[in-house]
C-alpha positions in Angstrom: 88.7 44.7 76.7 88.0 48.2 78.0 84.8 48.6 75.9 83.4 45.3 77.1 84.0 46.3 80.7 82.1 49.6 80.3 79.2 47.8 78.7 78.9 45.4 81.6 78.9 48.3 84.1 76.1 50.0 82.3 73.9 46.9 81.7 74.2 45.3 85.1 71.9 47.7 87.0 69.4 47.6 84.1 69.4 43.8 84.3 68.9 43.9 88.0 65.9 46.2 87.7 64.4 44.1 85.0 64.6 41.1 87.3 62.9 42.9 90.1 60.2 44.3 87.8 59.4 40.8 86.7 58.7 40.0 90.4 57.0 43.3 91.4 55.4 45.4 88.7 56.5 49.1 88.4 53.1 50.5 89.3 53.4 48.9 92.8 56.6 50.8 93.4 55.1 54.3 93.1 55.4 54.4 89.3 59.2 54.6 89.1 60.6 51.1 89.6 64.3 51.9 89.0 64.3 55.0 91.1 62.6 53.2 94.0 64.9 50.2 93.9 67.9 52.5 93.7 66.8 54.3 96.8 66.5 51.1 98.8 69.9 50.0 97.5 71.4 53.3 98.7 69.7 53.4 102.1 71.8 53.7 105.2 74.9 55.7 106.0 77.2 55.9 102.9 80.1 55.7 105.4 79.1 52.3 106.7 78.1 51.1 103.2 81.6 52.1 101.8 83.3 50.2 104.6 81.1 47.1 104.2 81.3 47.0 100.4 84.8 48.4 99.6 86.6 48.2 102.9 87.0 51.9 103.0 88.1 53.1 106.4 87.9 56.4 108.3 91.2 58.0 109.0 91.0 59.3 112.6 92.7 62.7 113.1 92.1 62.9 116.8 92.1 59.8 119.0 91.2 60.5 122.6 91.2 58.0 125.5 88.8 59.6 127.9 90.7 58.6 131.0 93.5 60.9 129.8 90.9 63.7 130.1 89.8 62.8 133.6 86.8 60.7 132.8 86.8 57.4 134.6 84.3 54.6 135.3 83.0 54.4 138.9 80.2 55.9 141.1 81.1 59.5 140.4 78.9 61.0 137.6 80.8 62.0 134.5 78.1 63.7 132.5 79.5 67.2 132.8 83.0 66.1 131.9 81.8 64.3 128.8 80.0 67.5 127.7 83.2 69.6 128.4 85.3 67.2 126.3 82.9 67.3 123.4 82.9 71.1 123.5 86.7 71.0 123.5 86.6 69.0 120.3 84.5 71.6 118.4 87.6 73.5 117.2 89.3 70.3 115.9 88.9 69.5 112.2 88.6 66.0 110.8 87.4 62.8 112.5 87.5 62.5 116.3 87.2 59.2 118.1 86.5 59.3 121.9 87.4 55.9 123.3 85.8 54.9 126.6 87.7 51.9 128.1 85.8 49.1 129.9 83.9 49.9 133.0 80.6 51.5 134.2 80.2 55.2 133.6 77.4 56.9 135.5 76.0 59.7 133.4 73.8 62.4 135.0 73.4 64.7 131.9 71.9 64.5 128.5 74.8 64.0 126.1 74.3 66.3 123.1 76.7 65.6 120.2 76.6 68.6 118.0 80.0 68.3 116.3 80.4 66.5 112.9 82.8 63.6 112.5 82.6 62.4 116.1 82.7 58.7 117.2 81.8 57.6 120.7 83.3 54.1 121.1 83.7 51.6 123.9 84.3 47.9 124.4 81.6 45.2 124.0 82.1 41.6 124.9 80.2 38.5 126.3 82.4 38.9 129.4 80.5 41.5 131.6 83.8 42.6 133.2 85.1 43.6 129.7 82.3 45.9 128.7 81.9 49.7 128.5 78.5 50.6 130.1 76.8 54.0 130.2 74.4 54.1 133.1 72.2 57.1 132.7 70.6 58.5 135.9 69.1 61.8 134.7 67.6 63.9 137.4 66.2 66.5 135.1 63.2 65.8 132.9 65.3 65.5 129.7 64.1 63.7 126.6 67.2 61.8 125.5 70.3 60.1 126.8 72.3 60.7 123.6 71.0 63.4 121.3 72.9 63.5 117.9 72.4 66.9 116.3 75.2 66.9 113.7 75.9 64.7 110.6 78.5 61.9 110.4 78.4 60.8 114.1 79.0 57.2 115.2 78.0 55.4 118.4 79.4 51.9 118.8 80.6 49.1 121.0 79.0 49.9 124.3 76.1 49.0 126.5 73.6 51.6 127.7 70.9 51.5 130.4 68.4 54.2 131.6 68.2 53.6 135.3 65.6 56.3 136.1 66.7 56.1 139.8 66.7 59.8 140.6 63.1 60.5 139.5 60.4 60.5 142.2 58.3 57.4 142.2 55.3 59.2 140.9 57.3 60.7 138.0 59.1 57.7 136.7 56.5 56.7 134.2 56.1 60.2 132.7 59.8 60.8 132.6 60.4 57.4 131.0 57.7 57.8 128.4 59.3 61.0 127.0 62.9 59.8 126.9 64.7 58.1 124.1 68.0 56.3 124.7 69.5 57.6 121.4 67.9 60.2 119.1 69.3 60.7 115.6 68.0 64.0 114.3 70.8 64.4 111.7 72.1 62.5 108.6 74.8 60.0 107.8 75.1 58.7 111.4 75.3 55.1 112.7 74.6 53.1 115.8 76.6 49.9 115.6 77.1 47.0 118.1 75.2 48.7 120.9 73.4 46.8 123.6 70.6 48.9 124.9 68.4 48.0 127.9 65.5 49.5 129.8 64.2 52.2 127.6 60.7 53.6 127.7 59.7 55.8 124.9 62.2 54.1 122.7 65.8 52.8 122.3 66.5 54.7 119.1 64.4 57.4 117.5 65.2 58.6 114.0 64.0 61.7 112.2 67.1 62.2 110.0 68.1 60.6 106.7 70.7 58.0 105.6 71.4 56.6 109.1 72.3 53.0 109.9 71.4 50.9 113.0 73.1 47.6 112.8 74.3 44.6 114.9 72.6 45.9 118.0 70.7 44.3 120.8 67.6 46.2 122.1 65.7 44.7 125.1 63.4 45.6 127.9 61.5 48.7 128.9 60.5 50.4 132.1 56.8 50.6 131.0 54.8 48.8 128.3 51.7 51.0 128.0 50.4 53.4 125.4 51.7 56.8 124.3 54.9 55.5 122.9 56.3 53.3 125.6 58.4 50.2 125.0 59.6 51.0 121.4 62.8 49.6 119.9 63.5 51.7 116.8 61.1 54.5 115.9 61.3 56.1 112.5 59.2 59.2 112.2 58.7 62.6 110.6 59.9 62.6 107.0 62.9 60.3 107.8 64.1 58.6 104.6 66.8 56.2 103.4 67.6 54.8 106.8 68.7 51.2 107.2 67.8 49.1 110.3 69.6 45.9 109.7 70.7 42.7 111.5 69.5 43.7 115.0 68.0 41.7 117.9 64.9 42.9 119.6 63.4 41.3 122.8 60.7 42.1 125.3 59.5 45.3 123.7 56.0 46.6 122.8 57.0 47.4 119.2 60.5 46.5 117.9 60.3 48.7 114.8 57.6 51.3 114.4 57.1 53.8 111.5 54.8 56.8 111.8 54.2 60.2 110.2 55.7 60.0 106.7 59.0 58.0 106.5 59.9 56.8 103.0 62.4 54.6 101.3 63.7 53.1 104.6 65.0 49.5 104.8 64.2 47.3 107.8 66.0 44.0 107.1 67.3 40.8 108.6 66.3 41.6 112.2 65.0 39.1 114.8 62.3 40.0 117.3 60.7 38.0 120.0 58.6 38.3 123.2 56.4 41.2 122.3 55.2 42.7 125.6 52.4 45.2 126.2 49.8 46.4 128.6 48.1 48.5 126.0 47.8 48.5 122.2 45.6 51.4 121.2 42.4 49.8 122.3 43.0 46.4 120.6 43.4 43.3 122.6 47.1 42.7 123.0 47.3 39.6 120.8 45.7 41.5 117.9 47.2 44.9 118.1 50.9 44.6 119.0 53.3 44.0 116.2 57.1 43.7 116.4 56.9 45.6 113.1 54.2 48.3 113.2 53.0 50.7 110.6 51.5 53.4 112.8 49.9 55.7 110.2 49.5 59.4 110.8 47.3 60.1 107.8 45.1 62.1 110.2 47.7 64.9 110.3 47.5 67.1 107.3 51.3 67.4 107.3 51.7 63.6 106.8 50.3 60.9 104.6 51.6 57.9 106.5 54.6 55.6 106.0 55.1 54.7 102.3 57.5 53.0 100.0 59.5 51.3 102.8 61.1 47.9 102.4 60.9 45.1 105.0 63.1 42.1 104.1 64.3 39.0 105.7 62.9 39.7 109.2 61.9 37.0 111.6 59.2 38.3 114.0 56.1 37.4 116.0 53.7 39.7 114.2 53.5 42.5 111.6 50.7 45.0 112.1 49.4 47.7 109.8 47.2 49.7 112.2 44.8 52.6 112.2 45.9 54.1 115.5 46.7 57.5 113.9 44.5 57.0 110.8 45.7 55.4 107.5 49.1 54.4 106.3 50.7 55.3 103.0 51.0 52.8 100.1 53.6 50.6 98.5 55.3 49.4 101.6 56.9 46.2 100.5 57.3 43.0 102.6 59.7 40.6 101.0 60.9 37.2 102.4 59.6 37.8 105.9 58.5 35.3 108.6 55.9 36.2 111.1 54.6 33.5 113.5 51.3 35.3 114.2 51.0 36.6 110.7 50.1 40.0 109.4 47.4 42.0 111.0 45.7 44.9 109.3 43.1 47.3 110.6 40.2 48.6 108.6 40.4 52.1 107.0 38.3 54.1 104.5 41.4 55.2 102.7 42.6 52.9 99.9 46.3 53.5 100.6 46.0 51.4 103.8 45.6 48.3 101.6 47.9 49.2 98.7 50.8 47.2 100.2 53.1 44.6 98.6 53.4 41.2 100.2 55.8 38.8 98.6 57.0 35.5 100.0 55.5 36.0 103.4 55.4 33.1 105.9 52.3 33.9 108.0 48.5 34.4 107.6 46.5 37.5 107.4 44.4 38.4 110.4 42.0 41.3 111.0 40.8 42.6 114.4 37.1 42.9 115.0 36.4 40.5 112.1 36.6 43.2 109.5 37.1 42.6 105.8 40.5 44.3 105.8 42.3 41.2 104.7 40.1 40.8 101.7 40.7 44.5 100.8 44.4 44.0 101.2 44.4 41.0 98.8 42.2 43.0 96.3 43.9 46.4 96.4 47.5 45.5 97.1 49.9 43.2 95.4 50.7 39.8 96.7 52.7 36.8 95.4 54.0 33.6 97.0 51.8 34.2 100.1 48.5 32.8 101.3 47.8 29.8 99.1 49.2 26.3 99.9 52.5 27.3 101.5 53.4 29.1 98.2 56.0 31.2 100.2 58.2 28.1 99.8 58.1 28.5 96.0 59.9 31.8 95.5 63.0 31.4 93.4 66.6 32.2 94.5 66.7 34.3 91.4 65.2 37.1 93.6 67.6 37.0 96.6 67.1 40.7 97.8 65.4 43.9 96.8 68.3 46.1 98.1 71.4 44.0 98.4 73.2 43.3 95.1 75.0 40.3 96.6 75.5 38.4 99.9 77.1 40.7 102.4 80.0 39.6 104.5 78.1 39.9 107.8 75.4 37.5 106.5 76.0 34.0 108.1 74.2 31.0 106.8 72.7 30.1 103.4 71.9 32.9 101.0 69.3 34.1 100.2 67.2 34.0 103.4 65.2 30.8 103.2 61.6 30.5 104.4 60.8 27.1 105.8 57.7 25.1 106.5 58.3 25.3 110.2 59.1 28.6 111.9 61.7 27.0 114.2 63.8 26.1 111.1 64.1 29.7 109.9 67.3 31.5 110.7 68.8 34.9 109.7 72.1 36.2 111.2 70.4 38.1 114.0 68.4 35.0 115.2 71.4 32.8 114.9 73.3 35.3 117.1 70.5 35.5 119.7 70.4 31.7 119.9 74.1 31.4 120.6 75.1 34.6 122.5 73.6 37.2 124.7 75.7 40.0 123.1 77.6 40.6 120.0 80.9 39.0 121.2 83.1 41.9 120.1 86.1 43.1 122.0 88.2 46.2 121.2 87.4 46.2 117.5 88.8 49.2 115.6 87.9 47.6 112.3 86.6 50.6 110.5 89.3 53.1 111.4 92.8 54.0 110.5 94.6 55.0 113.7 98.3 55.1 114.5 99.0 52.0 116.5 100.9 53.9 119.1 97.8 55.9 119.9 95.6 52.9 120.6 95.3 52.3 124.4 92.5 49.9 125.2 93.1 49.0 128.9 
């Protein structure tokens, strides 16, 4: 019996890759099919993955209710006290959870988290009176509300808003353009069940690796013009193996945008609606603004553009492969996505712009300025179950996912994600949540942590 068990363990991944290779040839995966698939499968924080797959919890060594440290909701700013508390935690080894009970906390400082193993946690609920809210009113021209500079940091279960009230009227736009709500510049971090409102440059900016953003709600911006305003999640630099999964985006210029040279990231099962913009790089708004945007950066000798990223199971208004910063990299894979306004691609002299994989895509191809970019995409890239005669309906359930080995617990509804003839009939968990609730309907959940019950005080 033992020998049979070992053989199954060895052959299962090989069988999985063989299945995928029959759908998507190895040469369209950068020449190393098993390695590429393995990277997608292992995207995101290993801490979150271990909890979701195996139920492995984090044992909290230091549980701190911030009210016991003199930090209270109310009109008095608490930025300096939060910074002092974080500094106090630097000498403590192990995992540290800072719990912020319900209420509105006015924060007047950039919160830099530079200690590993720290979790900032609040309360999130449909009832507005039962929510932890961070209202940032930053007088200085700082670039972030939360800046995460160390590995293994979690932000979860709270609402956040950038008020921008203290900036002079003529500086609000410039201040807002530069600032991100949350910036992850480190690895193995997560943003989970966070409702973020009124960002400008972006709600979450990622330049680290193996981070997870999941079950969040990102909506609204102060400005919707060019230069980086109105972003949801931005993945830049050489960021790799990050997972943006099961989130809601609304009233943003770009919900998810990739630029510079991010690779092996997974953007999956998100729902985006109401794209809003006053500028899209010179294009008319309807043509140039995508919920999902590949933003290039091939013009910079340091970068070759986003490549080898996976987009799966998303429901959006439009996907755009632009030329705003020159060409994109190749072998980005779009699998089982729905886009009401289709896929837009801008013309480029570089072949990698067109070497993309489009599989089971509900939406047409459109090209600004009547270029032949769509024809080049069909010729130089790989496509299957796409354009012809609603062929996206024909994909077999034999290929449920390119990164998930099985249906995850958080996935509600039929599996795999089903494309339908009518857009209104398509649902993934994020869209279903948006249609039934304005937030994530979570209250005082310590699901991922081992904490002595006597230490948990949630009032």
